[in-house]
N, C-alpha and C positions, 0 to 999 in steps of 0.2 A: 504494500500500500504506500502511496506517495502523497504527501500533503502538498496542496497547490501553492501554499504560501507559508514561509517560515518553517519551523521544526515542530515535531510532536513533543509534548511535555514528557511523555514516557514512551519507551519502546519495550516490547516484550519479545523475547527470543522464544518463539514457538517450539523450536527443537529442544530447548532445555526444559520445557514444560510437559512434553509428551513422554510416553514410555513405550517404545517400540516392541518391548517384550510382553506387554500386557494384552489381554484378550480385547480390550477396549482402550486403545492407545491414547485417546484424547478424552479421558474421563474428566469432565468439567469440575467435579468435586476435588479431585486430586490436583488438577491444574490450579484451581483457586487457592488451595492451601500453599502450593509452591510459590505462587505469586505473592501471597501475604507474607510468607517467610522471607522472600527476597526483599520485601519492603520493610522488614524488621518488626512485623507484628508478632507479639508474644502470647496473646490471648484472644481467642475467637469464640463467640457465641453463635451457634448454628441452629437454624430451624428449617425443617423440610427435607433434611438429608436422611431419609428413613431407610434407604437401601432397597434392594429388590426382594420381592416376595413371590413365591409360587402359589401362595394361598389367596392372593387377591386376583380379581379379574383383570385389573390393569395396574401398572405401577406408576401411572401418571394421572394428573387431574382429569384429563380428557383421553379417552381411549384412542382418539385420532393421533395423539402424540406417541403412542406405544411403538417401540421398535421390536420387531420380531426376535432379533438376536437377544434382546434384554430378557425375554421370557425363556429363551433357550439357554442362555449363559448367565442368568441372574446370580446363581449361587457362586459361580466362579468369579464374577465381578465383585460380589460381597467379600469373598476370601481375599482377593487382591486389595480391596480398599482396607480391610482389616490389617493386612500385612504392611501397607503404606502408613496407616495411622500409628502402628507400633513404631515404625521408623521415625515418624514426625514427633513422637511423644517427648523426645529429649529436647526438642527445640521450640515447642509451642504447646499451649494449653488449649484444649478444645472442650467447650461446654455445649452439649447437645440439649437444646431447650425443648425440643419435641422428641417423641419416641423414635428409636432407631434400632436396626438390627446390628449395626456396627458395634464392635467391642473396643472401647477406649477407656480402660480403667487405669 
C-alpha cells in the first residue's frame, strides 16, 4: 500500500505477524497480540475471543461469516492459539472479560 501524500504514522510488517507453520497462518487474534506486544502493551482486556466450538451451529455472529475450514479445523486452531498464549504469557497479561475456550492461566 502506498500513501499518496506524506508517510504513514505506523507500518506493520505482515510477514512478522503471520505464522506460516500454523493451520490458519493469519489468525487475527494472534496477529493482534503480536502487534500490541510490538507497541509495548503489557496488559490487555479481551472480549469476544471465545474460540471455536463444534457444539455451536456457527462460530460467528452471522452464519454468513462462517468459514468452512473453521468448522473442520476448529479444535486444531484452538490448540494453536493455546500454544501461542502460553508463549505470550511471559510478556503480556491477558484478561478475558467474556467466556473463552482458550486456556490462559
